[in-house]
N, C-alpha and C positions, 0 to 999 in steps of 0.2 A: 428505452430511449435510446437510439443509435447516435453516439458522438464520435467526432473526429479527431485524429490527433492534435491539429492546430487548436481546436476547443478545449481539449483537456490540458494540453501545454500552457496555453494563456490562463485558463482558471487556475492552474496549480503553481504558475510563475516558474514552469521549467522550459527551457529552450526546446523546441520541437526537435532540433538536431541531436541535443541529449538524449531525448527519450527514443529517438531512431537508433542511437548509437547501443543503448542498453538493450534494446532488442535484437539488433544486428549481431551483437557480442555474445548473445545467450543470457546475458544478466537479468533480463526481463521477458518472461515467456507470455505470449498472449494466447488465449484458448483456441482462436481460429487461424487460419493459414490463409490469407486473402491471396487471390489470383493476381500474379505480378503485372503491376500497373493499376491495380484497383485499390481504393482506399480501404483500410480496415476499419471495422465498426467497433466502436468501444461500448461498453455499458458500465453501469455504476460500480459492481464488484470489481472491474478491471481498474476504474479511475481509483477506487479505494485501494487497491493493491500497489497503485502507482504512488499514491499520497502516502502510504505507510514506508513504502521503499524510501522516499523523499525524506520522511523523518529520520529513518535509520541511518541514511546517509549523514544527516544533520549530527549524529552521534558518533561520528567518523568510522563507520561500518564501511567496507568496500563494497563497491557495485555488485560484485560477485556474491559475497555474503549476504547483502540485503536483498538481492533477487531471489536466491536460494529459500531465504525466510518467508517472502510473500508468494510463493508459488501455489498454496492453497488458497481458497476464496474465504477470507474471514466474514464472519457473519455476525448479527448481533442477536441479542437474546430478548424475546418477548417480555419477559419478566423481570430483567436487570440490566443495568449497564455492562457492556462488554469491553474487556480490555485485550489488547494484543500484547503479549509479553514475550520479548526475546531474551533468553536467560542463558547463563552458563553456569556449571557446577557438576555435581555428581548425577550420573544417568542411569537409570535401570538397564541392564543388558540383556538381551534375549538368553534364555536359558540360565537366569539368575545372577546374581551380584551386581555391583555397581563399578562404574567407571567413571575416570575424570580425564578428559580429553582437553587440554588446555587449547584455547582459540576456538573451539567448538561451541556454537550457539544453537539453541533449542528454539522453537516457536510454540506456543501455547495460547489458545484463547480462555481467557478467565471471566467468569462473571464477578460482578463488582463486590457481591456478597462474600466471595471466595478470595479475593484479591490478597487480604492481609494474612491469611492462613496459608496461601501459596507462596507469598514472598517471605514468610516466617519458617518456611520449610528449610532445615539445615543443608539439604541437597542445593537449594539455590544460592549461589554464591555472589551474583551480581545480575541484574536486570534492565533492561529498558522497556518502559511500561507507556502504552499509547492507548487512550481513551478512544475507542472506536466510534462511541455514539457522538462525541464532539467533533471528531474528525469528520465523520459523515456530515454532520450539520454544516460544518465549515466548507467541504466539498461541495455540496448542494447549494450553498448560499453563494459560493463563487461561481458557479456554473449559471445559476439565475442571474446574477450580476453581468455575467458575460453576454447572456441572452438579451438583457436589457440595453447594453452597450452596443450590441448588433443591430438592435432594432433602432435606436437612434442615430447609428451611423447610416442605416437605409434611409431613415426619413429625412436625413440631411443630404440625400441624394448620392453619397458616397457608397463604395463597395467594401464589404469586409472580406478580406483575403481568408478563404477557408483552406 
């Protein structure tokens, strides 16, 4: 399903100009590079990354940090609830050993059944945990409500500005 920036900004309650700023400043990267003057097509994984970024910003992360953390495409698990975890603490280094870099956050997808043990790991000092299944339901519900609204506007003889 191809979505417009107007649709997703309306559904997520983020201003269109804010999303465009995040993109132009390199904080949020989209997988496609549209032709100049042509609208970018968004899909559900892109909208989910934007919704996760929005949640991270609510926890006072910078747009740069939040955008870096959502670069990969988060996904669910068929057999379990999925959690996006942004965490800080001790991290395994290439070549062995551990390092603690203050202010550095890592992103990890964790199954619900593994969340407790992940958070109990002494290397994890702090975390922001986002339930991806709940977030996806909310995003899809908001997009469906938007489609209903657009239909009502059109039935009333008015136009919905895309």
